All heavy atoms as a GROMACS GRO file, in nm:
protein
  613
    1MET      N    1   0.284   3.000  -3.698
    1MET     CA    2   0.381   3.106  -3.715
    1MET      C    3   0.452   3.082  -3.848
    1MET      O    4   0.489   2.970  -3.879
    1MET     CB    5   0.481   3.103  -3.600
    1MET     CG    6   0.580   3.215  -3.609
    1MET     SD    7   0.714   3.201  -3.491
    1MET     CE    8   0.642   3.261  -3.344
    2ASN      N    9   0.471   3.191  -3.923
    2ASN     CA   10   0.542   3.180  -4.050
    2ASN      C   11   0.609   3.312  -4.082
    2ASN      O   12   0.597   3.409  -4.009
    2ASN     CB   13   0.449   3.134  -4.162
    2ASN     CG   14   0.333   3.230  -4.183
    2ASN    OD1   15   0.354   3.350  -4.194
    2ASN    ND2   16   0.212   3.179  -4.186
    3ASN      N   17   0.677   3.318  -4.195
    3ASN     CA   18   0.749   3.439  -4.233
    3ASN      C   19   0.660   3.549  -4.287
    3ASN      O   20   0.706   3.657  -4.317
    3ASN     CB   21   0.856   3.404  -4.336
    3ASN     CG   22   0.967   3.321  -4.277
    3ASN    OD1   23   0.994   3.329  -4.158
    3ASN    ND2   24   1.031   3.240  -4.360
    4GLU      N   25   0.532   3.523  -4.301
    4GLU     CA   26   0.440   3.621  -4.356
    4GLU      C   27   0.364   3.699  -4.250
    4GLU      O   28   0.289   3.790  -4.281
    4GLU     CB   29   0.340   3.552  -4.449
    4GLU     CG   30   0.407   3.489  -4.570
    4GLU     CD   31   0.310   3.414  -4.657
    4GLU    OE1   32   0.188   3.436  -4.645
    4GLU    OE2   33   0.356   3.331  -4.736
    5VAL      N   34   0.382   3.663  -4.124
    5VAL     CA   35   0.305   3.725  -4.017
    5VAL      C   36   0.400   3.797  -3.921
    5VAL      O   37   0.498   3.741  -3.876
    5VAL     CB   38   0.222   3.620  -3.940
    5VAL    CG1   39   0.151   3.684  -3.823
    5VAL    CG2   40   0.124   3.552  -4.033
    6ALA      N   41   0.366   3.920  -3.892
    6ALA     CA   42   0.439   3.997  -3.791
    6ALA      C   43   0.336   4.059  -3.699
    6ALA      O   44   0.229   4.100  -3.743
    6ALA     CB   45   0.523   4.106  -3.856
    7LYS      N   46   0.367   4.064  -3.572
    7LYS     CA   47   0.273   4.122  -3.476
    7LYS      C   48   0.350   4.211  -3.379
    7LYS      O   49   0.459   4.176  -3.335
    7LYS     CB   50   0.200   4.012  -3.401
    7LYS     CG   51   0.092   4.065  -3.311
    7LYS     CD   52  -0.002   3.958  -3.266
    7LYS     CE   53  -0.112   4.020  -3.183
    7LYS     NZ   54  -0.204   3.923  -3.130
    8TYR      N   55   0.291   4.322  -3.345
    8TYR     CA   56   0.350   4.417  -3.251
    8TYR      C   57   0.289   4.394  -3.114
    8TYR      O   58   0.167   4.387  -3.099
    8TYR     CB   59   0.322   4.560  -3.298
    8TYR     CG   60   0.361   4.665  -3.198
    8TYR    CD1   61   0.494   4.698  -3.178
    8TYR    CD2   62   0.265   4.731  -3.123
    8TYR    CE1   63   0.531   4.794  -3.086
    8TYR    CE2   64   0.300   4.828  -3.031
    8TYR     CZ   65   0.434   4.859  -3.012
    8TYR     OH   66   0.469   4.953  -2.921
    9TYR      N   67   0.374   4.384  -3.013
    9TYR     CA   68   0.329   4.372  -2.875
    9TYR      C   69   0.381   4.496  -2.801
    9TYR      O   70   0.502   4.512  -2.785
    9TYR     CB   71   0.385   4.245  -2.810
    9TYR     CG   72   0.332   4.119  -2.871
    9TYR    CD1   73   0.397   4.058  -2.977
    9TYR    CD2   74   0.214   4.062  -2.824
    9TYR    CE1   75   0.347   3.942  -3.034
    9TYR    CE2   76   0.164   3.945  -2.880
    9TYR     CZ   77   0.231   3.886  -2.985
    9TYR     OH   78   0.180   3.771  -3.041
   10PRO      N   79   0.292   4.584  -2.758
   10PRO     CA   80   0.337   4.706  -2.692
   10PRO      C   81   0.400   4.678  -2.556
   10PRO      O   82   0.366   4.580  -2.490
   10PRO     CB   83   0.209   4.788  -2.677
   10PRO     CG   84   0.100   4.687  -2.677
   10PRO     CD   85   0.147   4.574  -2.766
   11SER      N   86   0.490   4.765  -2.519
   11SER     CA   87   0.551   4.754  -2.386
   11SER      C   88   0.453   4.804  -2.281
   11SER      O   89   0.355   4.871  -2.311
   11SER     CB   90   0.680   4.833  -2.380
   11SER     OG   91   0.654   4.970  -2.400
   12ILE      N   92   0.482   4.772  -2.158
   12ILE     CA   93   0.403   4.819  -2.045
   12ILE      C   94   0.477   4.940  -1.988
   12ILE      O   95   0.596   4.932  -1.956
   12ILE     CB   96   0.388   4.708  -1.938
   12ILE    CG1   97   0.335   4.579  -2.000
   12ILE    CG2   98   0.303   4.756  -1.822
   12ILE    CD1   99   0.203   4.592  -2.072
   13LYS      N  100   0.408   5.051  -1.979
   13LYS     CA  101   0.473   5.174  -1.934
   13LYS      C  102   0.490   5.175  -1.782
   13LYS      O  103   0.393   5.174  -1.707
   13LYS     CB  104   0.390   5.296  -1.976
   13LYS     CG  105   0.357   5.301  -2.124
   13LYS     CD  106   0.479   5.311  -2.210
   13LYS     CE  107   0.440   5.323  -2.356
   13LYS     NZ  108   0.534   5.266  -2.447
   14VAL      N  109   0.616   5.173  -1.740
   14VAL     CA  110   0.652   5.178  -1.598
   14VAL      C  111   0.774   5.267  -1.582
   14VAL      O  112   0.840   5.302  -1.680
   14VAL     CB  113   0.682   5.036  -1.542
   14VAL    CG1  114   0.559   4.948  -1.543
   14VAL    CG2  115   0.797   4.971  -1.616
   15HIS      N  116   0.805   5.301  -1.459
   15HIS     CA  117   0.927   5.375  -1.430
   15HIS      C  118   1.039   5.274  -1.407
   15HIS      O  119   1.045   5.210  -1.302
   15HIS     CB  120   0.908   5.465  -1.307
   15HIS     CG  121   1.034   5.536  -1.269
   15HIS    ND1  122   1.082   5.643  -1.340
   15HIS    CD2  123   1.121   5.514  -1.168
   15HIS    CE1  124   1.195   5.683  -1.284
   15HIS    NE2  125   1.221   5.607  -1.180
   16ALA      N  126   1.128   5.260  -1.502
   16ALA     CA  127   1.236   5.162  -1.492
   16ALA      C  128   1.346   5.211  -1.398
   16ALA      O  129   1.388   5.326  -1.405
   16ALA     CB  130   1.296   5.135  -1.629
   17VAL      N  131   1.388   5.120  -1.311
   17VAL     CA  132   1.494   5.149  -1.215
   17VAL      C  133   1.620   5.070  -1.249
   17VAL      O  134   1.731   5.122  -1.243
   17VAL     CB  135   1.447   5.114  -1.071
   17VAL    CG1  136   1.558   5.132  -0.971
   17VAL    CG2  137   1.326   5.198  -1.033
   18ASP      N  138   1.603   4.944  -1.288
   18ASP     CA  139   1.716   4.856  -1.315
   18ASP      C  140   1.669   4.750  -1.415
   18ASP      O  141   1.577   4.674  -1.386
   18ASP     CB  142   1.762   4.791  -1.185
   18ASP     CG  143   1.886   4.704  -1.199
   18ASP    OD1  144   1.935   4.684  -1.312
   18ASP    OD2  145   1.934   4.654  -1.095
   19THR      N  146   1.732   4.744  -1.530
   19THR     CA  147   1.689   4.651  -1.635
   19THR      C  148   1.765   4.518  -1.634
   19THR      O  149   1.749   4.438  -1.725
   19THR     CB  150   1.705   4.716  -1.774
   19THR    OG1  151   1.843   4.746  -1.796
   19THR    CG2  152   1.619   4.842  -1.786
   20THR      N  153   1.843   4.495  -1.529
   20THR     CA  154   1.930   4.378  -1.524
   20THR      C  155   1.859   4.246  -1.554
   20THR      O  156   1.908   4.166  -1.632
   20THR     CB  157   1.999   4.368  -1.386
   20THR    OG1  158   2.071   4.488  -1.363
   20THR    CG2  159   2.093   4.250  -1.380
   21ALA      N  160   1.744   4.221  -1.496
   21ALA     CA  161   1.679   4.090  -1.510
   21ALA      C  162   1.559   4.091  -1.605
   21ALA      O  163   1.484   3.995  -1.610
   21ALA     CB  164   1.635   4.041  -1.373
   22ALA      N  165   1.545   4.196  -1.682
   22ALA     CA  166   1.428   4.207  -1.770
   22ALA      C  167   1.420   4.092  -1.870
   22ALA      O  168   1.314   4.030  -1.887
   22ALA     CB  169   1.430   4.340  -1.844
   23GLY      N  170   1.528   4.062  -1.936
   23GLY     CA  171   1.528   3.955  -2.035
   23GLY      C  172   1.507   3.818  -1.974
   23GLY      O  173   1.429   3.736  -2.026
   24ASP      N  174   1.575   3.792  -1.863
   24ASP     CA  175   1.558   3.664  -1.794
   24ASP      C  176   1.415   3.645  -1.747
   24ASP      O  177   1.358   3.536  -1.757
   24ASP     CB  178   1.652   3.654  -1.674
   24ASP     CG  179   1.799   3.652  -1.715
   24ASP    OD1  180   1.830   3.598  -1.822
   24ASP    OD2  181   1.882   3.704  -1.638
   25THR      N  182   1.357   3.752  -1.695
   25THR     CA  183   1.218   3.746  -1.649
   25THR      C  184   1.124   3.718  -1.765
   25THR      O  185   1.034   3.634  -1.756
   25THR     CB  186   1.179   3.877  -1.578
   25THR    OG1  187   1.268   3.898  -1.468
   25THR    CG2  188   1.036   3.872  -1.528
   26PHE      N  189   1.145   3.789  -1.875
   26PHE     CA  190   1.060   3.770  -1.992
   26PHE      C  191   1.066   3.626  -2.042
   26PHE      O  192   0.963   3.561  -2.061
   26PHE     CB  193   1.102   3.866  -2.104
   26PHE     CG  194   1.013   3.858  -2.225
   26PHE    CD1  195   0.902   3.939  -2.236
   26PHE    CD2  196   1.040   3.768  -2.327
   26PHE    CE1  197   0.817   3.930  -2.346
   26PHE    CE2  198   0.957   3.758  -2.438
   26PHE     CZ  199   0.845   3.840  -2.447
   27ILE      N  200   1.186   3.574  -2.061
   27ILE     CA  201   1.203   3.438  -2.114
   27ILE      C  202   1.147   3.334  -2.016
   27ILE      O  203   1.082   3.238  -2.057
   27ILE     CB  204   1.350   3.410  -2.146
   27ILE    CG1  205   1.397   3.498  -2.261
   27ILE    CG2  206   1.374   3.263  -2.177
   27ILE    CD1  207   1.320   3.480  -2.391
   28GLY      N  208   1.170   3.354  -1.887
   28GLY     CA  209   1.118   3.260  -1.788
   28GLY      C  210   0.966   3.256  -1.786
   28GLY      O  211   0.905   3.148  -1.783
   29ALA      N  212   0.905   3.374  -1.791
   29ALA     CA  213   0.758   3.380  -1.792
   29ALA      C  214   0.702   3.323  -1.922
   29ALA      O  215   0.604   3.249  -1.921
   29ALA     CB  216   0.712   3.525  -1.773
   30LEU      N  217   0.766   3.355  -2.032
   30LEU     CA  218   0.722   3.304  -2.162
   30LEU      C  219   0.729   3.151  -2.164
   30LEU      O  220   0.632   3.084  -2.201
   30LEU     CB  221   0.810   3.362  -2.273
   30LEU     CG  222   0.778   3.316  -2.415
   30LEU    CD1  223   0.647   3.375  -2.463
   30LEU    CD2  224   0.892   3.354  -2.509
   31ALA      N  225   0.841   3.097  -2.122
   31ALA     CA  226   0.859   2.951  -2.121
   31ALA      C  227   0.760   2.883  -2.027
   31ALA      O  228   0.706   2.776  -2.059
   31ALA     CB  229   1.002   2.917  -2.080
   32THR      N  230   0.733   2.945  -1.914
   32THR     CA  231   0.639   2.887  -1.818
   32THR      C  232   0.500   2.875  -1.879
   32THR      O  233   0.438   2.768  -1.874
   32THR     CB  234   0.633   2.972  -1.690
   32THR    OG1  235   0.763   2.971  -1.628
   32THR    CG2  236   0.530   2.918  -1.592
   33LEU      N  237   0.451   2.983  -1.938
   33LEU     CA  238   0.317   2.977  -1.996
   33LEU      C  239   0.310   2.885  -2.117
   33LEU      O  240   0.212   2.812  -2.133
   33LEU     CB  241   0.265   3.117  -2.028
   33LEU     CG  242   0.180   3.175  -1.913
   33LEU    CD1  243   0.260   3.201  -1.789
   33LEU    CD2  244   0.102   3.293  -1.957
   34LEU      N  245   0.412   2.886  -2.198
   34LEU     CA  246   0.413   2.794  -2.313
   34LEU      C  247   0.412   2.649  -2.266
   34LEU      O  248   0.347   2.564  -2.327
   34LEU     CB  249   0.533   2.821  -2.403
   34LEU     CG  250   0.527   2.950  -2.484
   34LEU    CD1  251   0.659   2.972  -2.558
   34LEU    CD2  252   0.410   2.951  -2.581
   35SER      N  253   0.484   2.620  -2.156
   35SER     CA  254   0.487   2.484  -2.104
   35SER      C  255   0.351   2.442  -2.047
   35SER      O  256   0.325   2.322  -2.030
   35SER     CB  257   0.595   2.469  -1.996
   35SER     OG  258   0.555   2.532  -1.876
   36GLU      N  259   0.265   2.541  -2.019
   36GLU     CA  260   0.130   2.514  -1.971
   36GLU      C  261   0.030   2.517  -2.086
   36GLU      O  262  -0.090   2.528  -2.065
   36GLU     CB  263   0.092   2.618  -1.865
   36GLU     CG  264   0.179   2.611  -1.742
   36GLU     CD  265   0.157   2.726  -1.645
   36GLU    OE1  266   0.089   2.826  -1.681
   36GLU    OE2  267   0.211   2.718  -1.534
   37ASN      N  268   0.081   2.510  -2.208
   37ASN     CA  269  -0.001   2.508  -2.330
   37ASN      C  270  -0.083   2.633  -2.354
   37ASN      O  271  -0.188   2.628  -2.418
   37ASN     CB  272  -0.091   2.384  -2.334
   37ASN     CG  273  -0.009   2.256  -2.338
   37ASN    OD1  274   0.086   2.246  -2.415
   37ASN    ND2  275  -0.044   2.161  -2.254
   38LYS      N  276  -0.035   2.748  -2.304
   38LYS     CA  277  -0.100   2.875  -2.336
   38LYS      C  278  -0.058   2.916  -2.476
   38LYS      O  279   0.044   2.873  -2.528
   38LYS     CB  280  -0.059   2.984  -2.236
   38LYS     CG  281  -0.088   2.951  -2.091
   38LYS     CD  282  -0.235   2.939  -2.064
   38LYS     CE  283  -0.257   2.915  -1.915
   38LYS     NZ  284  -0.393   2.887  -1.881
   39SER      N  285  -0.136   3.000  -2.540
   39SER     CA  286  -0.104   3.046  -2.675
   39SER      C  287   0.021   3.134  -2.673
   39SER      O  288   0.058   3.190  -2.569
   39SER     CB  289  -0.220   3.125  -2.734
   39SER     OG  290  -0.231   3.252  -2.670
   40ILE      N  291   0.084   3.147  -2.789
   40ILE     CA  292   0.201   3.234  -2.797
   40ILE      C  293   0.164   3.378  -2.765
   40ILE      O  294   0.239   3.448  -2.697
   40ILE     CB  295   0.273   3.221  -2.934
   40ILE    CG1  296   0.407   3.295  -2.934
   40ILE    CG2  297   0.185   3.269  -3.049
   40ILE    CD1  298   0.513   3.233  -2.850
   41ASP      N  299   0.047   3.423  -2.810
   41ASP     CA  300   0.004   3.560  -2.779
   41ASP      C  301  -0.012   3.582  -2.629
   41ASP      O  302   0.039   3.678  -2.573
   41ASP     CB  303  -0.128   3.594  -2.849
   41ASP     CG  304  -0.112   3.617  -2.997
   41ASP    OD1  305  -0.004   3.660  -3.040
   41ASP    OD2  306  -0.210   3.594  -3.070
   42GLU      N  307  -0.085   3.492  -2.564
   42GLU     CA  308  -0.106   3.505  -2.420
   42GLU      C  309   0.026   3.498  -2.345
   42GLU      O  310   0.049   3.574  -2.250
   42GLU     CB  311  -0.200   3.395  -2.370
   42GLU     CG  312  -0.233   3.405  -2.223
   42GLU     CD  313  -0.331   3.298  -2.175
   42GLU    OE1  314  -0.384   3.221  -2.258
   42GLU    OE2  315  -0.354   3.293  -2.053
   43SER      N  316   0.115   3.411  -2.388
   43SER     CA  317   0.244   3.394  -2.322
   43SER      C  318   0.331   3.519  -2.337
   43SER      O  319   0.395   3.562  -2.240
   43SER     CB  320   0.317   3.272  -2.379
   43SER     OG  321   0.241   3.156  -2.360
   44ILE      N  322   0.334   3.578  -2.455
   44ILE     CA  323   0.414   3.699  -2.476
   44ILE      C  324   0.359   3.816  -2.394
   44ILE      O  325   0.435   3.890  -2.332
   44ILE     CB  326   0.420   3.735  -2.626
   44ILE    CG1  327   0.505   3.633  -2.701
   44ILE    CG2  328   0.473   3.877  -2.647
   44ILE    CD1  329   0.500   3.646  -2.852
   45ILE      N  330   0.229   3.831  -2.394
   45ILE     CA  331   0.168   3.941  -2.318
   45ILE      C  332   0.197   3.925  -2.168
   45ILE      O  333   0.237   4.020  -2.101
   45ILE     CB  334   0.017   3.949  -2.346
   45ILE    CG1  335  -0.005   3.993  -2.491
   45ILE    CG2  336  -0.053   4.044  -2.249
   45ILE    CD1  337  -0.145   3.973  -2.544
   46TYR      N  338   0.181   3.805  -2.117
   46TYR     CA  339   0.210   3.778  -1.976
   46TYR      C  340   0.357   3.808  -1.945
   46TYR      O  341   0.390   3.873  -1.845
   46TYR     CB  342   0.176   3.633  -1.942
   46TYR     CG  343   0.195   3.599  -1.797
   46TYR    CD1  344   0.093   3.617  -1.706
   46TYR    CD2  345   0.315   3.547  -1.751
   46TYR    CE1  346   0.109   3.586  -1.572
   46TYR    CE2  347   0.333   3.515  -1.618
   46TYR     CZ  348   0.231   3.535  -1.529
   46TYR     OH  349   0.248   3.504  -1.396
   47ALA      N  350   0.446   3.762  -2.031
   47ALA     CA  351   0.589   3.784  -2.011
   47ALA      C  352   0.624   3.932  -2.014
   47ALA      O  353   0.713   3.977  -1.941
   47ALA     CB  354   0.668   3.708  -2.117
   48THR      N  355   0.553   4.008  -2.094
   48THR     CA  356   0.576   4.152  -2.100
   48THR      C  357   0.540   4.218  -1.968
   48THR      O  358   0.613   4.304  -1.918
   48THR     CB  359   0.494   4.213  -2.216
   48THR    OG1  360   0.533   4.150  -2.338
   48THR    CG2  361   0.517   4.363  -2.227
   49TYR      N  362   0.429   4.177  -1.909
   49TYR     CA  363   0.392   4.230  -1.777
   49TYR      C  364   0.494   4.188  -1.671
   49TYR      O  365   0.533   4.269  -1.586
   49TYR     CB  366   0.252   4.181  -1.737
   49TYR     CG  367   0.141   4.261  -1.797
   49TYR    CD1  368   0.073   4.216  -1.910
   49TYR    CD2  369   0.101   4.382  -1.742
   49TYR    CE1  370  -0.031   4.289  -1.966
   49TYR    CE2  371  -0.002   4.456  -1.797
   49TYR     CZ  372  -0.067   4.409  -1.909
   49TYR     OH  373  -0.170   4.483  -1.964
   50ALA      N  374   0.537   4.063  -1.674
   50ALA     CA  375   0.634   4.015  -1.575
   50ALA      C  376   0.764   4.095  -1.583
   50ALA      O  377   0.818   4.138  -1.481
   50ALA     CB  378   0.660   3.866  -1.595
   51SER      N  379   0.814   4.117  -1.704
   51SER     CA  380   0.939   4.192  -1.717
   51SER      C  381   0.921   4.339  -1.682
   51SER      O  382   1.015   4.403  -1.635
   51SER     CB  383   0.998   4.174  -1.857
   51SER     OG  384   0.910   4.219  -1.956
   52ALA      N  385   0.800   4.391  -1.702
   52ALA     CA  386   0.775   4.530  -1.661
   52ALA      C  387   0.789   4.545  -1.511
   52ALA      O  388   0.842   4.645  -1.462
   52ALA     CB  389   0.636   4.574  -1.706
   53ILE      N  390   0.743   4.447  -1.437
   53ILE     CA  391   0.759   4.451  -1.291
   53ILE      C  392   0.907   4.445  -1.255
   53ILE      O  393   0.955   4.520  -1.170
   53ILE     CB  394   0.684   4.334  -1.224
   53ILE    CG1  395   0.534   4.350  -1.242
   53ILE    CG2  396   0.720   4.326  -1.074
   53ILE    CD1  397   0.452   4.229  -1.199
   54ALA      N  398   0.980   4.355  -1.319
   54ALA     CA  399   1.122   4.336  -1.286
   54ALA      C  400   1.203   4.464  -1.300
   54ALA      O  401   1.291   4.491  -1.217
   54ALA     CB  402   1.182   4.226  -1.373
   55VAL      N  403   1.176   4.545  -1.402
   55VAL     CA  404   1.256   4.666  -1.422
   55VAL      C  405   1.223   4.776  -1.322
   55VAL      O  406   1.296   4.875  -1.314
   55VAL     CB  407   1.246   4.720  -1.566
   55VAL    CG1  408   1.291   4.616  -1.666
   55VAL    CG2  409   1.107   4.773  -1.599
   56THR      N  410   1.117   4.760  -1.245
   56THR     CA  411   1.083   4.861  -1.144
   56THR      C  412   1.154   4.836  -1.012
   56THR      O  413   1.138   4.913  -0.918
   56THR     CB  414   0.931   4.868  -1.117
   56THR    OG1  415   0.887   4.744  -1.059
   56THR    CG2  416   0.854   4.897  -1.245
   57ARG      N  417   1.233   4.729  -1.006
   57ARG     CA  418   1.302   4.691  -0.883
   57ARG      C  419   1.452   4.682  -0.908
   57ARG      O  420   1.495   4.646  -1.017
   57ARG     CB  421   1.252   4.554  -0.835
   57ARG     CG  422   1.103   4.549  -0.813
   57ARG     CD  423   1.061   4.407  -0.788
   57ARG     NE  424   0.919   4.398  -0.757
   57ARG     CZ  425   0.858   4.284  -0.738
   57ARG    NH1  426   0.923   4.169  -0.749
   57ARG    NH2  427   0.730   4.282  -0.709
   58GLU      N  428   1.530   4.710  -0.804
   58GLU     CA  429   1.675   4.697  -0.817
   58GLU      C  430   1.718   4.553  -0.794
   58GLU      O  431   1.658   4.481  -0.715
   58GLU     CB  432   1.745   4.790  -0.718
   58GLU     CG  433   1.732   4.935  -0.757
   58GLU     CD  434   1.826   5.025  -0.681
   58GLU    OE1  435   1.934   4.978  -0.640
   58GLU    OE2  436   1.791   5.142  -0.663
   59GLY      N  437   1.823   4.516  -0.864
   59GLY     CA  438   1.879   4.383  -0.847
   59GLY      C  439   1.832   4.289  -0.956
   59GLY      O  440   1.752   4.324  -1.042
   60ALA      N  441   1.883   4.168  -0.950
   60ALA     CA  442   1.849   4.069  -1.052
   60ALA      C  443   1.746   3.970  -0.999
   60ALA      O  444   1.627   3.987  -1.019
   60ALA     CB  445   1.975   3.998  -1.099
   61GLN      N  446   1.792   3.870  -0.929
   61GLN     CA  447   1.701   3.764  -0.884
   61GLN      C  448   1.589   3.819  -0.797
   61GLN      O  449   1.474   3.777  -0.810
   61GLN     CB  450   1.778   3.657  -0.808
   61GLN     CG  451   1.695   3.536  -0.773
   61GLN     CD  452   1.780   3.425  -0.712
   61GLN    OE1  453   1.899   3.439  -0.693
   61GLN    NE2  454   1.717   3.315  -0.679
   62VAL      N  455   1.618   3.914  -0.712
   62VAL     CA  456   1.515   3.969  -0.621
   62VAL      C  457   1.410   4.052  -0.694
   62VAL      O  458   1.304   4.078  -0.640
   62VAL     CB  459   1.579   4.054  -0.508
   62VAL    CG1  460   1.666   3.968  -0.419
   62VAL    CG2  461   1.657   4.170  -0.566
   63SER      N  462   1.439   4.090  -0.819
   63SER     CA  463   1.341   4.171  -0.893
   63SER      C  464   1.241   4.087  -0.971
   63SER      O  465   1.142   4.141  -1.021
   63SER     CB  466   1.414   4.265  -0.989
   63SER     OG  467   1.471   4.193  -1.097
   64ILE      N  468   1.264   3.958  -0.982
   64ILE     CA  469   1.176   3.871  -1.060
   64ILE      C  470   1.049   3.842  -0.980
   64ILE      O  471   1.056   3.787  -0.872
   64ILE     CB  472   1.248   3.741  -1.099
   64ILE    CG1  473   1.372   3.773  -1.184
   64ILE    CG2  474   1.152   3.647  -1.174
   64ILE    CD1  475   1.461   3.654  -1.212
   65PRO      N  476   0.933   3.880  -1.035
   65PRO     CA  477   0.809   3.862  -0.960
   65PRO      C  478   0.756   3.719  -0.966
   65PRO      O  479   0.783   3.646  -1.062
   65PRO     CB  480   0.712   3.957  -1.032
   65PRO     CG  481   0.761   3.956  -1.174
   65PRO     CD  482   0.911   3.945  -1.164
   66ASP      N  483   0.679   3.682  -0.866
   66ASP     CA  484   0.611   3.551  -0.871
   66ASP      C  485   0.479   3.569  -0.945
   66ASP      O  486   0.438   3.679  -0.980
   66ASP     CB  487   0.592   3.492  -0.732
   66ASP     CG  488   0.504   3.576  -0.640
   66ASP    OD1  489   0.421   3.655  -0.688
   66ASP    OD2  490   0.519   3.561  -0.517
   67ARG      N  491   0.413   3.458  -0.969
   67ARG     CA  492   0.290   3.460  -1.049
   67ARG      C  493   0.181   3.546  -0.986
   67ARG      O  494   0.110   3.618  -1.056
   67ARG     CB  495   0.239   3.316  -1.065
   67ARG     CG  496   0.123   3.306  -1.160
   67ARG     CD  497   0.082   3.163  -1.182
   67ARG     NE  498   0.185   3.090  -1.251
   67ARG     CZ  499   0.167   3.024  -1.364
   67ARG    NH1  500   0.048   3.019  -1.419
   67ARG    NH2  501   0.266   2.963  -1.422
   68ASP      N  502   0.167   3.539  -0.854
   68ASP     CA  503   0.064   3.620  -0.788
   68ASP      C  504   0.086   3.769  -0.811
   68ASP      O  505  -0.009   3.844  -0.837
   68ASP     CB  506   0.060   3.592  -0.638
   68ASP     CG  507   0.004   3.455  -0.604
   68ASP    OD1  508  -0.071   3.398  -0.686
   68ASP    OD2  509   0.036   3.404  -0.494
   69LYS      N  510   0.212   3.813  -0.804
   69LYS     CA  511   0.242   3.954  -0.827
   69LYS      C  512   0.213   3.995  -0.971
   69LYS      O  513   0.162   4.104  -0.997
   69LYS     CB  514   0.387   3.984  -0.789
   69LYS     CG  515   0.409   3.987  -0.639
   69LYS     CD  516   0.550   4.032  -0.606
   69LYS     CE  517   0.573   4.044  -0.457
   69LYS     NZ  518   0.561   3.922  -0.382
   70VAL      N  519   0.246   3.907  -1.064
   70VAL     CA  520   0.219   3.938  -1.205
   70VAL      C  521   0.069   3.948  -1.230
   70VAL      O  522   0.022   4.044  -1.290
   70VAL     CB  523   0.284   3.836  -1.300
   70VAL    CG1  524   0.249   3.867  -1.445
   70VAL    CG2  525   0.435   3.832  -1.281
   71ASN      N  526  -0.005   3.851  -1.181
   71ASN     CA  527  -0.150   3.853  -1.200
   71ASN      C  528  -0.215   3.976  -1.137
   71ASN      O  529  -0.304   4.037  -1.196
   71ASN     CB  530  -0.213   3.725  -1.145
   71ASN     CG  531  -0.177   3.604  -1.229
   71ASN    OD1  532  -0.148   3.614  -1.348
   71ASN    ND2  533  -0.178   3.487  -1.168
   72LYS      N  534  -0.169   4.014  -1.018
   72LYS     CA  535  -0.221   4.133  -0.952
   72LYS      C  536  -0.188   4.258  -1.032
   72LYS      O  537  -0.272   4.346  -1.052
   72LYS     CB  538  -0.163   4.144  -0.810
   72LYS     CG  539  -0.214   4.262  -0.733
   72LYS     CD  540  -0.156   4.267  -0.594
   72LYS     CE  541  -0.205   4.391  -0.522
   72LYS     NZ  542  -0.140   4.411  -0.393
   73PHE      N  543  -0.065   4.266  -1.082
   73PHE     CA  544  -0.022   4.380  -1.162
   73PHE      C  545  -0.106   4.392  -1.290
   73PHE      O  546  -0.146   4.502  -1.329
   73PHE     CB  547   0.127   4.370  -1.195
   73PHE     CG  548   0.180   4.482  -1.280
   73PHE    CD1  549   0.181   4.612  -1.232
   73PHE    CD2  550   0.232   4.458  -1.405
   73PHE    CE1  551   0.230   4.716  -1.310
   73PHE    CE2  552   0.282   4.560  -1.484
   73PHE     CZ  553   0.281   4.689  -1.435
   74ILE      N  554  -0.131   4.280  -1.356
   74ILE     CA  555  -0.212   4.282  -1.478
   74ILE      C  556  -0.349   4.340  -1.450
   74ILE      O  557  -0.399   4.425  -1.523
   74ILE     CB  558  -0.221   4.141  -1.540
   74ILE    CG1  559  -0.085   4.097  -1.596
   74ILE    CG2  560  -0.329   4.136  -1.648
   74ILE    CD1  561  -0.078   3.952  -1.636
   75LYS      N  562  -0.412   4.294  -1.342
   75LYS     CA  563  -0.546   4.344  -1.306
   75LYS      C  564  -0.543   4.494  -1.277
   75LYS      O  565  -0.629   4.569  -1.321
   75LYS     CB  566  -0.600   4.267  -1.187
   75LYS     CG  567  -0.644   4.128  -1.221
   75LYS     CD  568  -0.699   4.056  -1.099
   75LYS     CE  569  -0.737   3.914  -1.135
   75LYS     NZ  570  -0.785   3.840  -1.019
   76GLU      N  571  -0.442   4.537  -1.201
   76GLU     CA  572  -0.432   4.678  -1.166
   76GLU      C  573  -0.403   4.764  -1.289
   76GLU      O  574  -0.462   4.870  -1.307
   76GLU     CB  575  -0.322   4.699  -1.062
   76GLU     CG  576  -0.359   4.643  -0.926
   76GLU     CD  577  -0.242   4.649  -0.828
   76GLU    OE1  578  -0.129   4.690  -0.867
   76GLU    OE2  579  -0.262   4.608  -0.713
   77TYR      N  580  -0.313   4.718  -1.373
   77TYR     CA  581  -0.274   4.794  -1.491
   77TYR      C  582  -0.391   4.808  -1.589
   77TYR      O  583  -0.411   4.912  -1.648
   77TYR     CB  584  -0.155   4.726  -1.560
   77TYR     CG  585  -0.088   4.812  -1.664
   77TYR    CD1  586   0.010   4.904  -1.629
   77TYR    CD2  587  -0.123   4.803  -1.799
   77TYR    CE1  588   0.072   4.983  -1.724
   77TYR    CE2  589  -0.063   4.883  -1.895
   77TYR     CZ  590   0.035   4.972  -1.857
   77TYR     OH  591   0.095   5.050  -1.951
   78ARG      N  592  -0.465   4.702  -1.603
   78ARG     CA  593  -0.580   4.703  -1.694
   78ARG      C  594  -0.704   4.764  -1.631
   78ARG      O  595  -0.804   4.785  -1.698
   78ARG     CB  596  -0.612   4.561  -1.739
   78ARG     CG  597  -0.508   4.501  -1.830
   78ARG     CD  598  -0.546   4.363  -1.872
   78ARG     NE  599  -0.451   4.309  -1.968
   78ARG     CZ  600  -0.450   4.184  -2.009
   78ARG    NH1  601  -0.541   4.097  -1.962
   78ARG    NH2  602  -0.361   4.141  -2.095
   79GLY      N  603  -0.699   4.791  -1.500
   79GLY     CA  604  -0.813   4.849  -1.431
   79GLY      C  605  -0.928   4.754  -1.412
   79GLY      O  606  -1.044   4.794  -1.413
   80VAL      N  607  -0.894   4.626  -1.397
   80VAL     CA  608  -0.998   4.522  -1.383
   80VAL      C  609  -1.034   4.506  -1.238
   80VAL      O  610  -0.956   4.509  -1.150
   80VAL     CB  611  -0.949   4.388  -1.441
   80VAL    CG1  612  -1.052   4.279  -1.418
   80VAL    CG2  613  -0.916   4.404  -1.586
   0.00000   0.00000   0.00000
């Protein structure tokens, strides 16, 4: 990573209900994957999906998805 590189990561289109925990979810998912030695690209993309799920639910802590829900959502969203 350096000052000469910029990359765009598109959002995941969902119907947002409550954005309260979106940032916390994103950072938590990002940190988790980075701690597992995943690439920054893979970690950001995964975190984007995780936070997309969170905004579709009301509340804070209860809206944060677990890994199984994120993985299932990724497969469904991508049509895999």
